[in-house]
N, C-alpha and C positions, 0 to 999 in steps of 0.2 A: 843683342837683339836678333832675332831671324824670323821674319814672315812666315807664316805656316798657313796655307790651304787647307779648306775641308776634307780635300784627298788624302792629306798627310794625319789630319786630325784622327780622320775614320778610321785611317791603316794603322795609326799606332794603340787603338785600342781594339781592334777585331783582328784576333789571331788568324784567321782563317784567310785573310789577305795575305796574297803573293807575297809582297815586300814588305810584311809588318815586322818581321825580325830586324832586318836589312835599317828601317827606319827607326827602329828602336835604338838601334844600335847606333847610328848617326845621330840622334839627338842626343844620347847618352855621351859621344864624342865630341862632340862640340860644344856641349855641357854650357850653354846658353839659353836666354829665356826665350821663347816662342813667343811672337806676337802676332795675334788673330783680329779677328772682328765680330760684332756680334751676328753680322750675317753667316759667316762662316759657322761661329759657332750653333748657331740655328739648324743650318743644315745636317752638320755634325751629328747631334742629338736627333734630328728624325731620323738620318741614319741608322746609328747606334741603336733607338728605339725599335726600329724595324727589326732589326736583327738579332738583337740579345735584350730588347727591354731595359727595363730601370737597370738592370744591372751590369749594361755595357755603359749606360748612360752615364752611370755612377764612375766608371774609369776616367769620364772625359770631366766629371764634375773634380774629381781627385786632382787633376791635372791643374785646374785652374785653383784650387783651395790650396795647392801645394806650390803657387807661384811658377810653376812649370809654364805656363802658358797666360799671357796677360791680354786685356781685350783693349785695341785701340777703338776710343766713342769717335765715331762719327758725328760732325754737330752739324747744327740747322746752316750755319754758313759755309759748310762743306758739300750743301746739296746740289748746287749750280753745277760745280767742278765733279762731283760723281755722275749727274746723269748727262754731262756732256763726253763724259767718258764712254759711257754705255750708248752714246749717239755716236761718237768717232768709230766704236768697234763694232756695230753693228751688224757688220760682214759676219763678225766669227758666228756668232753672235755672243758679246759681252754680257755675262749674268750680275746680276745685284753684287753677290759675294767678291765675285773677281773684282771688279770696279772697286768695292772700298778696299781690297790689297791693294791697287793701283792707287788709290789715293792716300793709301796709308803710308805707302812709300814714298810718297812727294811729302808728305808730311814729317816725316821721320828721317828722312834721308836713307833709308835701309833699301838696299836693293838685292840682297840674296832671301832666297825664298824656297821654301821647301814645298814641292808641287809634284803632283802627276799630272798637272794641267798642259799640255803643250802650248797653251796659246802664251803663256808666258814668255815664251819666246820670243813672241811678236809683238806683246803689249810695250809700250814705254812709258818709260817713268818723266813725268812733266815732258813729254811728247821727243825726249830726246836719249836720256839712259836706257841701256836695257838691264832687264833681270839677269843677276845670276842664279840660277836655278842650280840651289845644291845636289849633284849627283851622290847616289848611296850604292 
């Protein structure tokens, strides 16, 4: 499993993005399931809808239906930690989607992430471990 941020999910389906081909090749080469969150998926669907409507959103849906992307479910018992992360990193500021990915990393012990967001170089998993941002 590899964590996947909104920026990469969107880049994978939008051919006009500069790194579209590079990320597609990287995902194919790694051949591992991507894990994201509902917050990231919501952002991706919003961006895809704005650029290409349902046709581009449907490509995102295909990733889910084909089990190339799975969703980590944030639970009620995670809320305290989720919002504590946003408070801790308010100077960046950390948005909800990023907080869900840090939380997912803590819960799954996965530190590898596909992202275009440089904030993941600063965020820490369980306040100690760095993310391994996969380069394309």
